[in-house]
N, C-alpha and C positions, 0 to 999 in steps of 0.2 A: 122267885127262886133263880139263882144264877148257877151255871155249871162251869164258870171260868176257872175257879180254883179246884172244884171237884174233879174236873178233867185231868188235872195233874196227878191226882192220887187214885183215880178210879180203878185202874188196873191192879194197883197194889191192894186195894181194899177187896177187889173181886177175885183175887187169885185162888180163893178157896172154892169158887164156883166150878162144878164139874161140867165144863163146857162140852167135852167129848161125849159124856154120858147123855147130856141134853140133846146133842145132835143125833145120837143113836135113837133116842126116843122120838124125835121128829121123823126120822126115817121109818120107824115102826108105825107111826101114824100114817105116813104116806102109803106104806104097804097095806095097812088095814083098810084104808078107804080108797085104795086103788088110785092114788094120786101120782101122776107121772109128770111132774113139772119140768119145764125148761127155764122159765123166767120166774124169779122170786123177788118180791119187794119186802124189805125188812124195815119195819117202822120202829123208831126209837132205838136205833142201832148202837148208840153210844160210841165207844172206841172200836167197834167192829169185830169183836171176838167171835160172835155167833155168825155174823155175815161172812167173814173170811173162811170159817170152817165149812159153811155151806158152799162157798165158791170152790174150795178145795175138793169138794165132792162132785164137782162138775156142773153145777147150776150157774145160770147167769144172774148175778145179783145186783140189785140197787139198794143202797142203804140210805135211810132218811133219818135225820135227827135235827132238832132245833138248835143244837149247840155247835157253833163253828169250831170251838176248841176241841170238842170230842171228835168232830169230823176231821180236823187237822191231824190228830193222832191216828185215826182210822186210815186216812189216805196215805200216811207215811208207812203204816204197816203193809198196806196192799202193794205199795211200791217196792218195799223190801222183799216181799214174798212173790212179787211178779204176778199178782192176781188182778184180772180185769174187772174190778168192781167200780160201779158208778156211785158217787157220793153226792147227796142232795141235802141242802139245808132248808128244812121246812117244818112248820108246826102241823101235826097230824090232824088238828081240828079244821084246818083249811087246806088239806092235802089236794094237790092237783098233779097228775102225772102225765108224762109225754107219751106213754104207751099203756096198754092193758097187760096185766100180768096173769100168769097161771095160778100163782099162789101169793098171798100176802101173809106175812108172819109178824108177830110182835111179842117179844119175850121179856123176861126179867121184870115183870109187873109194870111195864110201861103204861098200861091202861089204868093202873091205880093212880097215876099222876093226874088223871082227868077226874076232878073232884065234883064236877057239876053234871047233872043229868044231860043237859043240853049239849055239853061238849062231847060226852060219850056218844050220844046219838048222832051228832054231826060227824064225828070220826068214823062211825060205822057206815054212814051214808057215803062218805068219801072213799072208804075202802071198797065198798060195793061198786062205785064208779071206776075204780082202778083195776078191777078184775075182768078177765075175759068171761064170757058166758060159761057157766058151769065151773068157774074157778073157786078155789077154797081160801078161806080166811081162818088162820090158826093163831090164837093168842092165849095168854095166861093172866090170871089175877090172883091176889091173895084171897083166901077165904075170910069170911066174917070172923070165924073162930080165931084165925091166925092174928088178925088185926087186934082183936079185943083181948085175947088171952095170952098171946105170945109177945106182942109188941108193946101195946099201951101199958105204961107204968113200969117198963123195964129199961135197964141201961146196959150197955155193952162197951167193952174197951179191949184194946190190944196194943202191943208195942213191939217194935224191933229196932234195929240200929238206924233204919232209914225213915220209918214213919210210925207214929203212934196216934191213936184216936180215942175219943170219948163220944159215945152215941147214946143220946137220951131220947126216949119216946114218950110223948105226952098225948093225951086225948085231944082230938081236934074239936072244932066248933059244930060239926055235923055228925050224924050217926055213922058209925063204922069208919071214922076218919082218924088218922094218926099224924102227929107232927113230929118229925125227926129233927132234933138239934144235934148237929155234928161239929165237932172241933178236931182239927188235925194239926199235928206238929210234924213238919217235913224237914228232914236234914238237908241243908244246903252244902254241897261238897266244896264249893268255892270259899265259903266263910267258916265252915264247920259249925255254924249256928243252926238253930231250928226255926223255921218260919211257921207262923200260926195262920190257919185258915178256919173260918166259921161259915157254916151253911145251915139253912133251914129248908127242909123238904116236907111237903104235905102230900099224903096219899089217902085215898078213900076207896073202899070197895062197896059193892052193892050185892043184894041177894042173887043167887044163881038164876032164879026164875025171872028176875028183873032184867038181867043181861039177855036171857033167852027172848023175852018180850021185845026188847029193843032191837035185837038182831032180826027177829021176824019182821018188825016194822020197817027195817032198813032194806028188806028184800033178801034175807038169808033163810036157808033151811038149816037148822042145827042138826048136824050129822052125828055128833058125839060130844060128850062132856066127860073128862077124865080127871082123876085125882092123883096128885103127887107122883108124876112121872111114870104112871102105870096106865094100863088100859082098863082099869077098874073104875066104876062109877064113883064119884066123890061120896064120902060119908061124913059124919060129924067130926071125924078126926083129921080130915084132909086140911093141909095147910095151903095148898095151891090148886087152883082149878084151871084146866085146859079146855078151851072151847074149839071145836072143829065145825065150821059152818060152810055151806055151799051156796054160791050165788044162784038164786032162782032164775 
């Protein structure tokens, strides 16, 4: 999977995401669990929209992503907004940090891109090493229901004057795995032509109890699991699961 072309259209495709509501939910989690962080590490930060909003709220942020193209866009945004965010290019399965953080976050189904058990468990262990004693790890994943009933076998499309896309979801080779085939047509203002980009992204989720077991093995105590941007426990209708874990 490459993010080179995806980075060019990522913000256009994600403009429907309610980032501000998401940030309010994070702050609600902080309040519920009496988390008062100063330093936050954001894993899989992409072009930095969540990272920058947290920075605007007064936290000291470090954003990590494996895509240099995504980080270049994020760095330009932080420069324009005069926000002191540190950007680091790294794969979260081999994460090494220069300091320990109060909180590590990872949102927008970043952990669903880890499709092998060993990679998820390694990432959890590295997150544990990146936290201060008693620090918190907060991340989200797709539910099994969402992958199998909402994504697999479905197609989506949209178009405006600047960008159009076709997004087709196929069943992957492993349980609860989805393969996203994405085709973009992006308007080039210099030539008035449309450039085509093709991407394939693979995501996989695991049962909630499996994530809990792996978190425990990595040295975390699961403090809460929530469904769909609420403080309610997930049920069979939940599309997204939020895990809040504390370093033992």
